[in-house]
C-alpha positions in Angstrom: -0.1 -0.1 -0.1 1.3 3.5 -0.5 2.4 5.9 1.9 -1.1 7.4 1.7 -2.7 5.0 3.7 -2.3 5.1 7.6 -3.3 2.5 9.9 -3.6 2.8 13.8 -4.5 -0.5 15.4 -4.0 -2.4 18.8 -5.4 -6.1 18.3 -5.7 -6.4 14.4 -2.7 -6.5 12.1 -2.6 -4.0 9.4 -2.9 -6.4 6.5 -6.3 -8.0 8.0 -7.7 -4.4 8.8 -7.2 -3.2 5.4 -8.7 -6.3 3.8 -11.5 -5.8 6.1 -12.2 -2.0 4.9 -11.7 -3.0 1.5 -14.2 -5.8 1.5 -16.5 -3.4 3.2 -16.0 -0.7 0.5 -16.3 -3.0 -2.5 -19.5 -4.3 -1.1 -21.3 -1.1 0.1 -19.1 1.9 -1.1 -21.0 3.4 -3.9 -22.8 6.4 -2.6 -24.2 7.4 -5.8 -23.6 11.1 -6.4 -21.6 11.7 -3.5 -18.9 9.3 -4.7 -18.2 5.7 -5.8 -15.7 4.4 -3.2 -16.1 0.6 -4.2 -12.7 0.4 -5.4 -9.6 -1.5 -4.1 -7.8 0.8 -1.5 -4.7 1.0 -3.7 -6.7 2.9 -6.3 -8.4 5.1 -3.8 -5.1 5.9 -2.0 -4.0 7.7 -5.2 -6.7 10.2 -4.9 -7.4 10.2 -1.0 -5.1 10.2 2.1 -6.6 7.2 3.8 -6.3 6.7 7.7 -8.1 3.4 9.3 -7.9 3.5 13.3 -9.0 0.5 15.0 -11.7 1.0 17.6 -13.2 -2.2 19.7 -16.0 -2.9 17.5 -15.1 -1.3 14.4 -12.6 0.6 12.2 -13.0 4.1 11.6 -12.2 5.3 8.2 -11.3 9.1 6.9 -10.6 9.6 3.2 -9.3 13.2 2.5 -8.8 14.2 -1.0 -5.1 14.3 -1.9 -5.4 17.4 -3.7 -6.5 20.2 -1.0 -9.5 22.1 -1.7 -10.7 20.0 -4.2 -12.9 16.6 -4.1 -14.8 14.9 -1.3 -13.9 14.0 2.5 -15.4 11.0 3.7 -15.3 9.2 7.0 -17.4 6.1 8.0 -16.9 3.1 10.2 -16.7 -0.6 9.1 -18.5 -3.0 12.0 -16.0 -5.9 12.7 -18.9 -8.1 13.4 -19.9 -8.4 9.7 -17.8 -6.1 7.9 -20.7 -3.8 6.9 -20.6 0.0 6.9 -22.4 1.6 9.6 -24.8 3.9 7.6 -25.4 6.1 10.7 -21.5 6.7 10.8 -21.0 8.0 7.1 -20.3 11.7 6.8 -19.6 13.1 3.3 -18.2 16.5 2.7 -17.0 18.6 -0.4 -13.4 20.2 0.4 -13.9 23.7 -1.4 -11.6 26.5 -1.5 -12.3 29.4 1.3 -14.2 32.2 -0.3 -12.4 35.2 -1.3 -13.1 38.1 1.1 -13.3 41.6 -0.5 -11.7 44.4 1.0 
């Protein structure tokens, strides 16, 4: 995996955690007009800086556009018990440049 993927975990090894998140995204990662994240993480990591943090019952995932002030910022949780995406955890935002403030 490229350097644009960070993993912080305690009990799950990096390779297993990445495989779990990728599997969840491939099954449930197409969010229509908000972005299609149903691709392998090595493809997504070319466009996004991806952070995976292990929690007791889930993996918390954040994807931030690699180009600042453009693209989507996405965060969500992958439940460990069934590798589904917790739909109540999904947050999608647009990374826009700050407005120009007149004098």
